[in-house]
C-alpha positions in Angstrom: -14.7 9.6 4.4 -13.2 6.1 4.5 -11.0 4.4 2.1 -9.7 1.0 1.2 -6.4 0.1 -0.5 -5.3 -3.1 -2.1 -1.6 -3.8 -2.8 -0.7 -6.4 -5.3 2.0 -8.3 -3.5 3.3 -9.8 -6.8 3.8 -6.4 -8.4 5.2 -4.7 -5.4 9.0 -4.5 -5.2 9.2 -3.1 -1.7 10.5 0.3 -2.5 8.8 1.8 0.6 7.5 4.9 -1.3 3.9 4.2 -0.3 5.0 3.8 3.4 6.7 7.2 3.4 3.7 8.8 1.5 1.0 7.4 3.8 -0.2 10.2 6.1 -1.8 7.6 8.5 1.3 5.4 8.6 -0.7 2.2 8.1 1.5 0.6 5.5 4.6 -1.5 6.3 6.8 -4.1 4.7 5.5 -7.7 5.1 7.4 -10.4 6.9 7.8 -12.6 3.8 8.9 -12.5 0.1 6.7 -12.5 -3.0 7.4 -14.9 -5.9 9.9 -12.5 -7.4 12.0 -12.4 -4.2 10.9 -8.9 -3.0 9.4 -8.0 0.4 6.0 -6.4 -0.5 4.1 -3.7 1.3 1.0 -4.6 3.4 -1.6 -2.6 5.1 -2.2 -2.6 8.9 -5.4 -1.0 10.4 -7.3 -0.6 7.1 -10.0 1.1 9.1 -7.8 4.1 9.4 -7.4 4.6 5.6 -8.9 7.8 4.4 -8.6 6.9 0.6 -6.3 9.8 -0.1 -4.4 7.8 -2.7 -1.1 9.2 -1.9 0.3 5.6 -1.7 -1.0 4.8 -5.1 0.4 8.0 -6.6 3.9 7.3 -5.4 3.9 3.6 -6.5 6.2 3.2 -9.4 5.0 -0.3 -10.1 1.2 0.7 -10.1 0.7 -2.0 -7.5 -1.8 -0.2 -5.4 -5.6 0.3 -6.0 -7.7 2.7 -3.9 -11.4 2.7 -3.3 -13.4 5.3 -1.4 -16.3 4.3 0.8 -19.0 6.8 1.7 
């Protein structure tokens, strides 16, 4: 099963919980700041996402949405 995640860069505070939780290690911090001055998380290699939602479950800001693609 494949998945897709979307990280709202304006809600993300760069806590890195999602980075730690991702079993595929496809999330990293971006190179730039959001409008609030935080460095948000971004997704690399979306095609490896399984849609497990571990990242979204760990996000204290509820900045991550997960979709499953069959």
